[in-house]
C-alpha positions in Angstrom: 113.5 93.8 96.4 110.0 95.1 96.4 109.0 96.5 93.2 105.4 97.7 93.9 103.6 98.3 97.3 100.1 99.4 97.6 97.1 97.4 96.4 94.9 98.6 93.7 91.4 99.8 95.0 88.0 99.0 93.5 85.7 101.2 95.4 85.9 104.9 95.5 85.2 105.5 98.8 88.2 103.3 99.9 90.3 106.2 98.4 89.3 108.6 101.3 90.9 106.6 103.5 94.5 108.1 103.2 93.0 111.9 103.4 91.2 111.0 107.0 94.6 109.3 108.2 96.4 112.2 107.3 94.1 114.4 108.6 94.1 112.3 111.9 97.7 112.7 112.6 97.8 116.4 111.9 95.2 116.6 114.2 97.0 114.7 116.8 100.2 116.7 116.6 98.0 120.1 116.5 96.2 118.8 119.7 99.7 118.6 121.5 100.6 122.1 120.7 97.3 123.4 122.0 98.4 121.4 125.2 96.0 118.4 125.3 96.6 115.3 126.9 98.2 112.9 124.3 98.1 108.9 125.1 100.2 106.7 123.3 98.1 103.7 122.9 98.2 100.0 121.7 95.3 98.7 119.7 92.0 97.3 121.5 92.3 100.7 124.1 88.6 102.0 124.0 89.2 105.3 122.2 85.4 106.1 122.9 86.3 106.8 126.6 89.8 109.0 125.5 87.7 111.1 123.1 85.0 111.6 125.6 87.7 112.9 128.0 89.2 115.1 125.4 92.4 112.9 125.5 94.1 112.6 122.2 94.8 109.0 121.3 97.7 108.0 119.2 97.8 104.1 118.1 101.1 103.0 117.8 100.5 99.9 115.8 98.8 101.8 113.2 101.6 104.2 113.1 104.2 101.1 112.5 101.7 100.2 109.3 102.2 103.4 108.0 105.9 103.3 108.3 105.7 99.7 106.8 103.4 100.7 103.8 106.1 103.5 102.9 108.8 101.0 102.9 110.6 102.5 105.7 110.2 99.7 108.4 113.4 98.2 107.8 115.4 101.1 108.7 113.3 102.0 111.5 113.8 98.1 112.8 117.6 98.4 112.0 117.6 101.4 114.4 115.6 99.3 117.0 117.9 96.7 116.8 121.0 99.1 117.3 119.3 100.3 120.2 119.5 96.7 121.9 116.4 94.9 120.4 116.6 91.5 119.1 115.5 90.9 115.4 113.2 88.2 117.0 111.2 91.0 118.4 107.9 91.9 117.1 108.6 94.5 114.1 106.0 97.1 115.2 108.0 97.1 118.7 111.5 97.5 116.9 110.4 100.0 114.8 108.8 102.4 117.6 111.7 101.6 119.8 113.9 103.0 116.8 111.7 105.9 116.9 112.1 106.7 120.7 115.6 105.5 121.5 117.6 106.2 118.2 116.0 108.6 116.0 119.1 109.9 114.2 119.1 106.4 112.9 115.7 106.6 111.4 114.6 108.1 108.3 112.1 111.2 108.3 109.1 110.0 110.1 105.7 110.0 108.4 103.4 112.9 108.7 105.8 114.9 111.0 106.4 112.0 113.5 104.2 111.4 116.6 102.7 113.4 119.2 104.6 113.9 122.3 102.9 111.6 124.7 101.9 112.3 128.2 101.0 108.7 129.2 101.0 105.1 127.7 98.1 102.9 127.4 98.4 99.2 126.6 95.8 96.3 126.4 96.8 92.8 127.2 94.3 91.4 124.6 96.0 89.2 121.7 99.2 90.0 122.2 102.0 89.7 124.9 104.8 91.4 123.5 103.3 94.4 123.5 103.3 94.6 127.2 107.1 94.4 127.4 107.4 96.9 124.7 105.3 99.6 126.3 106.7 98.9 129.7 110.3 99.6 128.1 108.9 102.9 126.5 107.5 104.0 130.0 111.0 103.6 131.5 112.7 105.4 128.5 110.1 108.5 128.6 109.7 108.3 132.2 105.8 108.5 131.9 103.1 106.5 133.5 101.8 103.3 131.7 98.4 101.7 132.5 97.9 98.2 131.6 94.3 97.4 130.4 94.0 93.3 131.0 91.1 92.3 128.7 90.1 88.8 129.0 89.2 87.0 125.7 86.7 84.6 127.5 83.1 85.3 126.9 81.5 85.2 130.4 84.6 87.7 131.9 81.8 90.5 132.1 82.4 91.5 135.5 86.0 91.4 135.1 86.1 93.6 131.9 84.0 96.0 133.6 86.1 96.3 136.7 89.2 96.6 134.2 87.4 99.2 132.4 86.7 101.2 135.5 90.1 101.0 136.5 91.2 102.6 133.2 88.6 105.4 133.8 90.1 106.0 137.4 93.7 106.1 135.9 92.5 108.7 133.1 90.8 111.0 135.5 93.6 111.0 137.8 96.0 111.7 134.9 93.7 114.9 133.6 92.4 115.7 136.8 88.6 115.8 135.2 85.9 113.1 135.5 84.5 111.3 133.1 81.2 112.5 131.4 78.7 109.3 131.0 76.6 111.2 128.5 79.5 112.0 126.0 80.6 108.2 126.1 76.8 107.1 125.5 76.8 109.5 122.4 79.9 108.0 121.0 78.5 104.4 122.0 75.5 104.8 119.8 77.5 106.1 117.0 80.0 103.0 117.4 77.0 100.8 117.5 75.7 102.0 114.2 79.4 101.8 112.7 79.7 98.1 114.0 76.4 97.4 112.5 77.0 98.9 109.1 80.3 97.1 109.0 78.7 93.7 109.5 76.3 94.4 106.8 79.4 95.3 104.5 81.0 92.0 105.2 77.8 90.1 104.7 77.3 91.5 101.3 80.7 90.6 100.4 79.4 86.9 100.3 77.9 88.0 96.8 79.2 86.5 93.6 80.9 87.9 92.0 82.3 89.8 94.9 81.8 93.4 95.2 84.6 94.4 97.4 87.7 92.2 98.1 90.4 92.4 100.9 92.6 95.0 98.7 90.0 97.5 99.6 88.8 96.0 103.2 92.7 96.3 104.7 92.4 99.7 104.2 88.7 100.6 104.5 88.9 99.0 108.2 91.0 102.0 109.2 88.1 104.1 110.5 86.4 101.6 112.6 89.7 101.0 114.4 90.9 104.4 114.9 87.8 107.0 114.3 85.1 105.0 116.0 82.4 106.8 117.9 82.6 109.7 115.7 80.2 111.1 112.7 83.2 111.0 110.4 83.6 107.5 110.6 79.8 106.6 110.6 79.3 108.8 107.5 82.3 106.8 105.8 81.0 103.5 106.2 77.5 104.7 105.3 78.9 106.0 101.8 80.9 102.6 101.9 77.8 100.4 102.1 76.0 102.3 99.4 78.7 102.0 96.9 79.0 98.4 97.7 75.1 97.8 97.4 75.2 99.7 94.0 77.9 97.3 92.6 75.8 94.3 93.7 72.8 95.8 91.8 74.8 96.2 88.6 76.8 93.1 88.9 80.3 94.5 89.2 82.9 92.6 90.8 86.6 93.0 91.3 87.5 90.9 88.1 85.5 90.8 84.6 85.1 86.9 85.1 85.4 85.6 89.0 87.1 82.2 88.4 88.3 81.4 92.0 87.7 82.9 95.6 90.5 83.4 98.1 90.8 83.9 102.1 93.8 85.8 103.6 94.4 84.3 106.9 96.8 86.3 108.9 98.2 89.9 108.9 99.2 91.2 105.4 102.7 92.3 104.2 102.2 96.0 104.6 105.3 96.8 102.4 103.9 94.9 99.3 99.9 95.1 99.6 99.8 94.6 95.6 100.1 90.7 96.5 96.3 91.0 97.2 96.0 92.1 93.6 98.4 89.6 92.1 95.5 87.0 91.8 93.2 89.2 89.7 94.9 88.7 86.3 94.2 85.0 86.8 90.6 85.7 87.5 91.3 85.2 91.5 89.9 87.5 94.2 90.7 87.4 97.7 87.1 87.9 98.8 87.7 87.7 102.9 90.1 88.3 105.4 90.5 86.4 108.8 91.8 89.7 110.6 90.0 92.8 111.4 86.5 91.8 111.2 83.7 91.1 113.6 82.3 87.6 113.3 79.0 88.6 114.8 76.7 91.6 115.1 77.6 93.5 118.1 75.1 93.1 121.1 72.2 95.7 121.3 73.2 98.5 124.2 71.3 98.0 127.6 70.8 100.4 130.1 72.2 103.7 130.9 75.7 102.7 132.1 78.2 103.2 129.5 80.6 101.3 130.8 78.9 98.2 131.9 77.6 98.3 128.1 81.2 98.3 127.0 82.1 95.4 129.4 79.0 93.6 127.8 79.9 94.4 124.2 83.5 93.6 124.7 83.1 90.3 126.4 80.4 88.8 124.4 81.3 89.9 120.9 83.6 87.2 119.2 85.9 89.3 117.5 88.7 86.9 117.8 88.6 83.1 118.3 90.0 82.4 121.8 91.3 78.7 121.2 92.7 76.8 118.1 89.6 74.6 117.9 87.7 77.8 117.5 89.9 79.3 115.2 89.6 76.3 113.2 85.9 76.1 113.3 85.6 80.0 112.6 87.8 79.6 109.4 86.0 76.6 108.2 82.9 78.7 108.6 84.1 81.7 106.6 85.5 79.2 103.7 81.6 77.9 103.5 79.8 81.3 103.8 82.4 83.1 101.4 82.5 80.2 99.0 86.6 80.3 99.3 88.4 77.9 96.9 91.7 78.5 98.8 93.5 80.2 101.5 96.6 82.2 101.7 97.9 82.3 105.2 100.7 84.6 106.2 103.3 83.2 108.9 104.3 86.1 110.6 107.5 85.7 113.0 106.7 89.2 114.3 103.2 87.9 115.7 103.3 84.6 118.2 99.6 85.0 118.1 99.1 84.4 114.6 102.1 82.4 113.8 101.3 79.6 116.3 97.7 78.9 115.0 98.6 79.1 111.2 100.2 75.8 111.1 97.3 73.9 112.4 94.9 76.1 110.3 96.7 74.9 107.3 96.5 71.2 108.3 93.1 71.4 108.9 92.0 72.8 105.3 94.3 70.7 103.6 93.0 67.6 105.4 89.7 68.7 103.8 90.7 69.5 100.4 91.0 72.8 100.5 94.2 74.0 98.8 96.5 76.6 100.6 99.3 78.6 100.5 101.6 79.6 103.3 104.0 82.6 102.9 106.5 83.3 105.8 107.5 86.8 106.0 107.6 89.5 108.5 104.5 91.8 108.7 106.5 95.2 108.7 110.3 94.6 108.0 110.9 93.6 104.6 114.3 92.5 104.8 112.7 89.1 105.4 111.0 89.2 101.9 111.7 88.0 98.6 109.1 89.2 96.0 110.4 86.8 93.4 110.4 83.7 95.6 107.0 84.7 97.0 105.4 85.1 93.5 106.8 81.8 91.9 105.0 80.3 94.9 101.6 82.3 94.2 102.0 81.0 90.6 102.2 77.2 91.6 99.0 78.1 93.7 97.3 79.4 91.3 97.8 76.5 88.8 96.6 74.3 91.4 93.6 76.2 92.0 92.7 76.7 88.3 93.5 72.8 87.6 90.4 72.2 90.0 88.3 74.0 88.0 
């Protein structure tokens, strides 16, 4: 039984995110009532294109994390299972298929539910199960689906550009309007600025004591994922960076005395984010996470073609290592740069992408004398989670870390 859920935040700016998120979902419902086209999207669909075409984007994986953070996921998952989806299927998929197929078996949906979609957009990058999930929704809802195939290879610029232009053609067909390149360029400029600020923030997190940890960043990354290309998003990160810089100047960390520094590898357990704070009473701070962060500064925009620029940026920016060997190198690099003493790895049965690699990552760390803690729980469905057992293992891990000091 989970007795606590939300992570305690250290930065005042982070507390703005729930307000931004609630406003975002309210706006999507209002847009739908006004007759605007609504697209249900997977992560990694380029929102700047949709925004430039006055299409309202609703990102389903984010909504799944909202459901999970409110501890409603197990009921939504059960509804999805009752509708025919195996417990082995991604927790996000089970939740949303429960919402679509068996709404009467679900609790009241957060934020008043989702705006009704006109079409679906799914990105193949980093996840294969979402292709089946979105295909099933397309059949059930009887609405069009576009698959945006995104290569993970860094030299796939031409292929990525063709896929982006195919996406634009699909959207133009659905809306009956042409894409205005100037509107995309404006949003790209803002997106570029935001990306640079986020990179700066993550560089600042290398400071000792750490000015902002994962308890804040798992929340603070939300605007960059779902409001990117807007002034609202850019302004948020400017305020956030300023607060981080002020904390460094004053020597303010997450805990009074930082005794050990941790990294969280994998997707966290959204129904109990307070786990990230658990280490703090022992002087530990989760200073960096493997997910939801750019490893490199985004390449500068080139020329006047926004689609070409997007292809160059998408293909060249190393946001996610594409092989096990790359993942190991990336992890070890982060351990060194952020002065990490130990790594928590979440083994998430819902996400094959992360689960498969975690064993190799853990072995590589232990072989180099870096302590690890592996926790196997679903990212969303808390029926797989035992708070007592998890914290007992965390206690043993903390003892191991402190004994090395």
